C-alpha positions as CSV (number, residue, x, y, z in Angstrom):
1,M,0.0,0.0,0.0
2,E,1.3,3.5,-0.9
3,P,1.6,5.8,2.1
4,F,-1.1,8.2,0.8
5,N,-3.8,5.5,0.1
6,V,-5.4,5.5,3.5
7,M,-9.0,4.5,3.8
8,R,-11.7,6.6,5.6
9,L,-13.7,4.1,7.5
10,K,-17.0,4.0,9.3
11,Y,-17.4,2.9,13.0
12,K,-19.4,-0.1,11.7
13,D,-16.3,-1.2,9.7
14,L,-14.2,-1.3,12.9
15,A,-16.9,-3.2,14.7
16,A,-17.0,-5.7,11.8
17,Y,-13.2,-6.2,11.8
18,T,-13.2,-7.0,15.5
19,D,-16.3,-9.2,15.7
20,N,-18.1,-6.3,17.5
21,F,-15.0,-5.6,19.7
22,S,-15.2,-9.0,21.2
23,E,-13.3,-10.0,24.3
24,R,-11.4,-12.6,22.2
25,N,-10.0,-9.8,20.0
26,Y,-9.2,-7.4,22.9
27,I,-5.4,-6.8,23.3
28,G,-5.5,-4.2,26.1
29,R,-5.6,-0.6,26.9
30,F,-3.2,2.1,25.6
31,Q,-2.9,5.5,27.2
32,F,-6.0,7.0,25.5
33,G,-8.1,4.0,24.6
34,K,-8.2,0.3,23.6
35,L,-6.5,-2.0,21.1
36,Y,-8.1,-4.9,19.3
37,R,-7.1,-7.6,16.9
38,G,-9.1,-7.6,13.7
39,S,-9.4,-9.2,10.3
40,F,-11.3,-9.0,7.0
41,G,-10.9,-11.0,3.9
42,R,-7.3,-12.1,4.0
43,R,-6.0,-9.0,5.8
44,F,-5.1,-8.9,9.5
45,V,-5.2,-5.6,11.4
46,I,-5.0,-3.8,14.7
47,V,-7.9,-1.6,15.5
48,K,-7.3,1.3,17.9
49,I,-10.2,3.1,19.5
50,W,-9.6,6.4,21.2
51,E,-11.6,7.1,24.4
52,V,-11.6,9.8,27.1
53,P,-9.2,8.3,29.7
54,E,-10.1,8.2,33.4
55,I,-6.6,8.7,34.7
56,Y,-5.0,11.1,32.2
57,D,-5.9,14.7,31.5
58,C,-7.7,15.0,28.1
59,E,-9.4,18.2,27.0
60,P,-12.3,18.2,24.5
61,G,-10.8,17.9,21.0
62,D,-7.4,16.5,22.1
63,N,-8.1,13.0,20.7
64,Q,-9.3,14.5,17.3
65,V,-5.9,16.3,17.1
66,R,-4.1,13.1,17.9
67,L,-5.9,11.3,15.2
68,M,-5.0,14.1,12.7
69,E,-1.4,14.1,13.7
70,E,-1.2,10.3,13.4
71,N,-2.6,10.6,9.9
72,I,0.2,13.0,9.1
73,L,2.9,10.9,10.8
74,L,2.0,7.6,9.3
75,R,1.8,8.8,5.7
76,H,5.4,10.0,5.7
77,E,7.2,7.6,3.4
78,I,10.6,8.0,5.1
79,L,9.3,7.5,8.6
80,I,7.3,4.3,7.8
81,K,10.3,2.7,6.3
82,H,11.4,1.5,9.7
83,P,10.1,-2.0,10.3
84,C,8.9,-1.2,13.8
85,M,6.5,1.6,12.6
86,V,2.9,0.4,12.0
87,K,1.4,0.8,8.5
88,L,-1.8,2.8,8.6
89,Y,-4.6,1.2,6.6
90,G,-7.4,3.6,7.6
91,Y,-8.9,5.9,10.1
92,C,-12.4,6.6,11.5
93,S,-14.0,9.8,12.6
94,D,-17.6,8.9,12.7
95,G,-20.3,10.2,15.0
96,G,-17.9,10.9,17.9
97,H,-16.1,7.6,17.4
98,L,-12.4,7.9,16.7
99,G,-10.2,5.0,15.5
100,A,-7.2,3.9,13.5
101,V,-6.6,0.6,11.7
102,Y,-3.1,-0.7,11.2
103,E,-1.9,-3.6,8.9
104,F,-0.4,-6.1,11.3
105,K,-1.2,-9.6,12.6
106,A,-0.9,-9.0,16.3
107,A,-0.2,-11.8,18.7
108,D,-0.2,-9.7,21.9
109,S,1.2,-6.6,23.6
110,V,4.6,-6.6,25.3
111,L,2.9,-5.6,28.5
112,N,0.8,-8.8,28.4
113,L,3.7,-11.0,27.4
114,I,6.3,-9.8,30.0
115,P,5.1,-11.9,33.0
116,K,4.6,-15.1,30.9
117,D,7.1,-18.0,31.1
118,S,6.4,-18.7,27.4
119,F,8.0,-15.4,26.5
120,T,11.6,-16.5,26.2
121,W,15.0,-14.8,26.7
122,L,15.6,-14.7,23.0
123,Q,12.2,-13.1,22.3
124,R,12.7,-10.5,25.1
125,I,16.1,-9.5,23.7
126,K,14.7,-9.3,20.2
127,T,11.9,-7.0,21.4
128,A,14.4,-4.7,23.2
129,F,16.7,-4.7,20.2
130,Q,14.0,-3.7,17.8
131,L,12.6,-1.0,20.1
132,A,16.1,0.4,20.5
133,S,16.6,0.5,16.8
134,L,13.3,2.4,16.3
135,L,14.2,5.0,19.0
136,K,17.7,5.4,17.5
137,F,16.0,6.1,14.2
138,L,13.4,8.5,15.6
139,H,16.0,10.4,17.7
140,S,18.4,10.9,14.8
141,G,16.0,13.0,12.7
142,N,16.7,13.4,9.0
143,P,18.4,16.6,7.8
144,S,18.2,15.6,4.1
145,A,14.4,15.3,4.4
146,F,14.2,18.6,6.4
147,F,12.7,17.2,9.6
148,E,14.0,17.3,13.1
149,P,14.3,14.4,15.6
150,Y,11.2,13.0,17.2
151,I,10.5,12.4,20.9
152,V,7.9,9.8,21.6
153,Q,7.2,10.9,25.2
154,N,4.7,8.2,26.1
155,L,6.6,4.9,25.6
156,D,4.8,2.1,27.3
157,A,5.0,-1.7,27.1
158,A,1.3,-1.6,26.3
159,H,2.0,0.4,23.2
160,I,4.3,-2.2,21.6
161,V,2.6,-5.1,19.9
162,L,4.3,-8.3,18.6
163,D,3.4,-10.8,15.9
164,E,3.9,-14.5,16.3
165,D,7.6,-14.1,15.3
166,C,8.1,-11.4,17.9
167,N,8.4,-8.6,15.3
168,A,7.6,-5.4,17.2
169,K,5.4,-2.5,16.2
170,L,4.9,0.8,18.0
171,C,1.3,1.7,17.8
172,D,0.7,4.9,19.8
173,F,2.0,8.3,19.0
174,A,-0.3,10.5,21.2
175,Q,2.4,12.6,22.7
176,M,5.0,12.4,20.0
177,I,6.6,15.8,19.1
178,G,9.2,16.9,16.6
179,G,9.9,15.9,13.0
180,I,7.1,16.7,10.6
181,L,4.5,17.1,13.3
182,P,2.9,20.5,13.9
183,D,3.5,22.1,17.3
184,T,-0.1,22.0,18.7
185,G,0.8,22.5,22.3
186,I,-1.1,19.4,23.4
187,C,0.3,17.9,26.6
188,S,2.8,20.7,26.8
189,C,2.5,20.5,30.6
190,P,5.4,18.3,31.9
191,S,3.1,16.7,34.4
192,A,1.0,15.3,31.6
193,V,3.8,13.8,29.6
194,G,4.3,10.0,29.8
195,C,2.5,7.0,31.0
196,Y,2.3,6.0,34.7
197,G,5.2,3.8,35.5
198,Y,7.3,5.2,32.7
199,I,7.3,8.9,33.5
200,D,10.8,10.3,33.6
201,I,11.7,11.1,37.2
202,G,14.3,13.6,36.1
203,A,12.1,15.5,33.7
204,H,10.8,18.1,36.1
205,S,14.3,19.4,36.7
206,E,14.8,20.1,33.0
207,D,13.7,23.3,31.2
208,E,12.6,21.6,28.0
209,C,11.7,18.3,26.4
210,S,14.5,15.9,25.8
211,N,14.8,12.5,24.1
212,K,16.4,11.3,27.3
213,Q,12.8,11.0,28.5
214,D,12.4,8.2,25.9
215,V,15.7,6.7,27.1
216,F,14.3,6.5,30.6
217,A,11.1,4.8,29.4
218,F,13.1,2.4,27.3
219,G,15.1,1.6,30.4
220,V,12.0,0.8,32.3
221,I,10.7,-1.5,29.5
222,L,14.1,-3.2,29.4
223,L,14.0,-3.7,33.2
224,S,10.5,-5.2,32.8
225,L,11.6,-7.5,30.0
226,I,14.5,-9.0,32.0
227,S,12.8,-9.1,35.4
228,K,9.3,-10.3,34.3
229,R,7.8,-7.4,36.3
230,V,5.0,-5.0,35.1
231,Y,3.3,-2.0,36.6
232,T,-0.4,-2.1,36.3
233,D,-3.2,0.4,37.0
234,E,-4.1,-1.8,40.0
235,D,-0.5,-1.5,41.2
236,R,-0.8,2.3,40.9
237,Q,-4.1,2.4,42.8
238,S,-2.6,0.2,45.5
239,G,0.5,2.4,45.8
240,L,2.8,-0.4,44.9
241,P,6.3,0.5,43.6
242,T,6.9,1.0,39.9
243,V,9.4,-1.2,38.1
244,Y,11.9,1.6,38.3
245,E,11.4,2.0,42.1
246,W,11.7,-1.7,42.5
247,A,15.0,-1.8,40.6
248,S,16.3,1.2,42.5
249,G,15.6,-0.7,45.8
250,Q,17.6,-3.7,44.5
251,C,20.6,-1.4,43.9
252,E,20.6,0.2,47.4
253,A,23.4,-2.1,48.6
254,F,25.8,-0.6,46.1
255,E,27.3,2.9,46.3
256,S,28.2,3.2,42.6
257,Y,27.9,1.7,39.1
258,S,31.5,0.5,39.4
259,E,30.6,-1.6,42.5
260,M,27.7,-3.2,40.5
261,R,30.0,-4.0,37.6
262,D,32.5,-5.6,40.0
263,A,29.8,-7.7,41.6
264,K,28.3,-8.7,38.1
265,F,25.0,-7.5,39.5
266,S,22.0,-8.8,37.5
267,L,18.2,-8.2,37.7
268,V,17.4,-11.0,35.3
269,H,14.7,-13.3,36.6
270,K,16.0,-16.6,37.8
271,S,13.7,-18.6,35.5
272,I,15.0,-16.6,32.5
273,A,18.6,-17.2,33.6
274,A,17.9,-20.9,33.6
275,E,17.1,-21.0,29.9
276,S,19.5,-22.7,27.5
277,E,20.0,-19.7,25.3
278,F,21.0,-17.4,28.3
279,C,24.6,-16.4,28.5
280,G,25.8,-15.6,32.1
281,D,27.6,-12.3,31.4
282,D,24.7,-11.0,29.4
283,G,22.5,-10.8,32.5
284,H,24.9,-8.3,34.1
285,K,25.5,-6.4,30.9
286,V,21.8,-5.9,30.0
287,T,21.1,-4.9,33.6
288,M,23.7,-2.2,33.5
289,I,22.4,-0.9,30.2
290,A,18.9,-0.6,31.7
291,L,20.1,1.0,34.9
292,E,22.2,3.6,32.9
293,C,19.0,4.4,30.9
294,V,17.1,5.2,34.1
295,N,19.8,7.3,35.7
296,R,18.1,10.1,37.7
297,V,20.2,12.7,35.9
298,Q,19.2,13.0,32.3
299,S,22.5,14.2,31.0
300,E,24.2,11.1,32.4
301,R,22.0,8.7,30.4
302,P,23.3,7.2,27.2
303,K,21.9,8.1,23.8
304,M,19.8,5.5,22.1
305,K,22.6,4.8,19.5
306,Q,24.9,3.9,22.4
307,V,22.2,1.7,23.9
308,F,21.7,0.0,20.6
309,R,25.4,-0.5,20.3
310,G,25.5,-2.1,23.7
311,L,22.7,-4.5,22.9
312,R,24.5,-5.6,19.7
313,K,27.5,-6.6,21.9
314,L,25.5,-9.1,23.9
315,E,26.5,-12.7,23.3
316,V,22.9,-13.7,22.8
317,V,22.6,-11.2,20.0
318,K,25.9,-12.3,18.3
319,K,24.8,-16.0,18.5
320,N,21.3,-15.4,17.3
321,A,21.8,-12.5,15.0
322,D,19.4,-13.6,12.3
323,F,16.5,-14.3,14.7
324,I,17.0,-11.1,16.7
325,G,17.6,-8.9,13.6
326,A,21.2,-7.9,14.1
327,N,21.8,-8.7,10.4
328,N,18.7,-6.8,9.2
329,K,19.8,-3.7,7.4
330,L,16.4,-2.0,7.9
331,L,17.0,-2.3,11.7
332,L,20.7,-1.3,11.6
333,R,20.4,1.5,9.0
334,P,16.8,2.3,8.3
335,C,17.5,5.6,6.7
336,E,20.5,4.5,4.7
337,N,18.7,5.4,1.4
338,T,18.1,8.9,2.7
339,K,21.8,9.7,3.1
340,N,21.4,10.1,6.8
341,S,23.6,8.4,9.3
342,C,21.1,7.2,11.9
C-alpha cells in the first residue's frame, strides 16, 4: 500500500473487523483507549479506539488532534520505512467515534507477554533490540528530508505489539513531538507527559523536552523484560512500587555503578537465567544498560545509539543475529537510502 492510500472508515467497519469488539480480540488498553485484533478478507489488522481516559488529562478535541497528527505521521514515506513503525490502513471519525486501523497480525502486547514463562529470553532481547533500533532512528532526525528528531514521550510496554515471530510495532504516538508534526501544544505541561510507571523522574528538573525521556522509558521497559515485572493500573491504585522504584531498591546495597560492575549485578529473573540460550555475562550487561538508561540525571543517560550498540555486543545477539535482527539492514540503518547516518 502506498503511504497516501489511506481509507476513511465507518465505525461499523471497525466493529465488523473486531467481531463487534469481542473479548477474544481485545489486546488491552493504551494511554488514551483500547487496542483490538481484527481481520477482514485475508487481511489482519490492529484496531485502535480512542476514548476519554479516566486517569490522564484529556481536553475536548485532544483526541481529534491526535488522530489528525497520526494521519500526518504515518503517511510519511521515510518514517514508515522503519520495520517497527505500523502501517496505517485507515482511520475513523464517525459520530464521535475515533479510531485507526493498522496492517499487522498481532499476537499480543509486550505488557501482556512480559510476565509469561512462554516469552523467552531470545524473544525478550529481540523485542528490546527492535525498540532500541526504532528509538535510535526517531531520535536521529533526517536533515536531508528537512525534519527534526522525534521524541515519543509516552513509551509504554502496552504500546508495543508483537506478531507470532516477535516482530515489534509501536502503535501509539499520542504525545510524540518533533519531526514533521505541527506544534499543537497538546500535553505541553510536563506533568501530563508520559504513562504512569514510565514517567521520567528527572524531567521536572529540566527546562525543555529531551529525548532522554524516551531513554528513561526504554530503560523501564528493558527492566520489565528481564525481570518479568510489570506495573499495572491496579498497582498504581494500591500504591505499589513501579518497576523503576523496585529496581532502585535492589541497587541500594551498592554505592556506585562500578561496584555493581565488579559484583556482576544482575536483575534477570532466575527462570530466564535458567534458559538454555541465556549467557551468564549478558545478565549483568543488560542490567547495566537498563540502569544507565534510568539514571536520575538526564545528562548522564546514554543516547539510544549507544544503547543499541551495547545490545549488539551481547552474546545472545551475536549467537542469534538472524533471529534477533542484528543482520537486518532495515533495523541497523533504516535511513541509509536517505543519506542520513542514523
